[in-house]
C-alpha positions, 0 to 999 in steps of 0.5 A: 530494458530491465533498467527501464522497467524499474525506472518508476512512474515519474521517470516513465512520464518524463521519458514519454513526454520527451519522446525518448520512449513511446507508451506503446513500447513501454506497455509492450515491455511490461506485457512481455515481462508479465508473460514471463514473470507473472507465472512465478510471482502471481501478481495479476488476476487479469491482464488487459493486454489488448485494451492496454495497447489501445490506450497506449496508442491513444496516449502516443497520439495525444502526446504528438498532438501536444497533450501534457497530462501528468500520467500520459501513457504511463502503465499502471496496475489496479488493485482488485478491490477497485472497479474497472469498467467491464471487469469483475471486482473479485475481492480475492473471492470466488465471486459471480462473474458480474463486470463493473458497469463503470470505473471507480472514481479513482480509476476515472481520475487516473485515466483522465490523467492519461494512465494506461491500465495494464490489469488488476492485481491479486488481493487476499479474501476480502482484503483482510490479511497482511499476506495475499493468499486465497483458495481461488487465486493462489499465493502471491509471492515476494520477488525479493524472496519467493518463499515469503509473502509480498504482504497484503492486502495490496500484495499483488500491486506491490509484487507488480511494481517490485518485479518491474511489471508496472510503473506504479500501482493503486492500492487501498489501505484500511489497516495498513494495506498499502504500507505493509506490502510496500514495506515487504517489497522495498517500495514507497507506500503512502496512506493519505489523509482520510478524505484526500482521495474520493472512495466512490462508489464505496461509502466509508469502506471498512467502517471509514478506515480505508483510503486509496493510495499509491505504491511506487519505486520512488517518492516522486512516483507517489507524488505524481500519483497523488497529484492525479487522484487527490482533490487537492495536493500541496507541493512538497518543499525541502523541509527545514531541520525537523524534530523526528521522534523514534517510537518503537514501544507498544502496548503490553497487550500486544505481547511482542516487540521488534526484533533486531532486524527491524530495529536495525532498519530504524537505526539505519533510517535514523542515521540517514535523517541525522545526516541531512540535519534533523534532530532524532530522539526517542519518544513513544506514542501514548498508545494507551490500553483502549485504542487497539480495541477500538481499531480491532472493532472497526476492522472486524465489523468492516470485515463482516460488512464486506463479506455481506456485500460480496456474498457466498460465504460458503465459498470462503476459506475456513480462516476467512469464515472465522474472521467474518464470524468474529466481525459479526459479533461486533455489533454495528453500534459498537463499531460506530462508537469506536469510530466516534472515539477516533477524535479523542484517540487522535488527540491522545496519539498526536500529543507527541507532535507537541515535541516532534514534527514527524514520528518514525516507527518500525513497519514490522516486528519481524521479517514478513511471513513465509508463504502459507505460514497461516495455511489451515490455522484458525481465525483467532490464531491468524488474527493474533499473528497479524497483530503481532506482525504489524502492530504499528499501522492500523491506528492511523487508519482509525485516526485518519492521519497520513503515514508512509512506508519508506525503504530503509536499506537491506538486510545482510542477505539482501532482503529489503527493510522499511520504516513508517513515517507518521505525521499530524493531520494533512502532512502528506507533503511533509512526509513525502519531503522527508522520505525524499531525503531518505531516498537521496541518502540511501538510494534504495531504488538502484536495486531490484530483485534478482528474479526479476532481472 
């Protein structure tokens, strides 16, 4: 049953469709595991057990009647910045208990595809830190190391999938918030092309940088998810030999470089890509000196906007209030100008694709932080630490192009490692195809955290 819990959404969909297992049996398995393990890892803000079982029974009835929906009966987790009808959307905050009147469009599409909704997963306050901690909901822990973060802001979603508490999960990515937790927890996390997945009822969240995306154990899980929620999604094909650039350099203003463990992850993935026939060489993105400032302006202004939407700033932690004040200092016109500059910045960054088909970067500069590492620290200190920890991700929210976090083996103590693959606009199928080749060579999905066995 442990192996079943970690099989992933695509395998679960096939098993339910063939009658090898029922949705009711799979949903009950996850609910039992949530009851046993969630007090340890703290992935879920709310578990909708009775509703999930009812949806599972309905899915089993549909299967017996010949229904072939792509996610029929597959139990998923939903990040708690996304509306689920009848449930509070808390954004990691102490909010007033007003349930959402309707599903967000992405949840509606998942339901239409047949998914069972298990519950809603934890996020940090306002989804603004790469670690999932809040004074209201506590600390979400990484199943691979309970003293380290599972990332953020989709940390609860990553923990749920990594601990075998859901087949896959929905996340959102405004500055790396799908890729960061996926990388922390040894998962696949895709940030799709901007506009690929409808954000309704939100309108241009986080100054237009945010997009919904999947977290899964295997590449097929992410592909199945995208087929269900995207307006259109081309089928990945086995790629011909590609030119893959490795970009580890950073602007000097960041003041940090990847440590040996993170560079080892890049080297491991590079060797795997060479094994399947690709040409791999060193070539850095042209980051320039101003792109980072524009990304930061949009992110901070988006933080202030979200705080105004949620309300009750007096209920936020000192750290979150400080980041909101920094965001308010970014005038709306400044953020809008930064957004308008994204097209020029994309042209500058994407010049690398003249000589490369895909670019690989580290995901992090160091191992994910320990839990409460930033507890009590002021906002500027925390923001600087965030930038130094994960400087490679947010630029591609600014440009809007796709990027994916892909497992890249394990450290000597068994902690998962990851890299980021970046493609030109509209290249999700190519990124998934390359990620699938890495998966076939490195078979990361065969391992799972000991605490979740």
